[in-house]
N, C-alpha and C positions, 0 to 999 in steps of 0.2 A: 504494500500500500504506500501511496505517496500523497501528500497534502501540499498544495501550492498556495502560497500567500505572500509572494515576494514581488514579482513583476506584476504590474497591473495594466501595462500598455499592451495593445493588441499583438504586436509583433513578438514581444517576449512571452506572453501567455500562449500564443499559438506554438511557438518553438518548444516551450516546456511540455505542452500537451502532446505534440507530435513525437517528441523524444520518449515520453512515458509510454505512449502507445506502441512505439517501435521496439522497446526493450522488454516487453512482455509483463509489465506491471499489471496485476489483475484489478486492483481498486485504485482509481485515479480520482482525486478530489481536490477541492480548493475553496477559496473564499472570494467574496465580492461579486458573485453572480447577481446580475440585476442592479448593481450599484449605478445610480443615476449620474455620477460624476462623469462629465464628458471626456475627461482624460483617460478613463478606464475603458479597456477593450476586452474585459474578461468574458462577458456574455457572448459577444460576437465570435471571439476566438474559440471558445469551448463549443458553441453551437456548430461552427464550421468543421472542427476536427472530429467531433463525436456524433453529431446529428442531434437536433433538439429532442427528438423522441426517445433518445437513449440516456438522457440526463435526468437524474433525480435531484430536486432542489428542495432544501429545507432552510427557510430564512434566506440568508445570502450564501449559504454553503451549497456546493454542488458535488455530485459524485457520479461516476460511471463504473459499473462492474463489467469488465470485459467477459464476453462469452456467456452472458446472462441477461435476463430481463431486468429492467430498472431495479 
């Protein structure tokens, strides 16, 4: 499992998510999903990498469990 809460800009979040997906981490999660701050690109990056239907969101935390339903 990995939990991201460092980079909040689109490019950084997307790179972190693509890396985690490529190395076989089963549970990938992070913070600030849905944050309205215009400098944050968390929601867009996470949606693009994993697909919105595969993401479980609680508050502002998100998670994806690979090879599983939400």
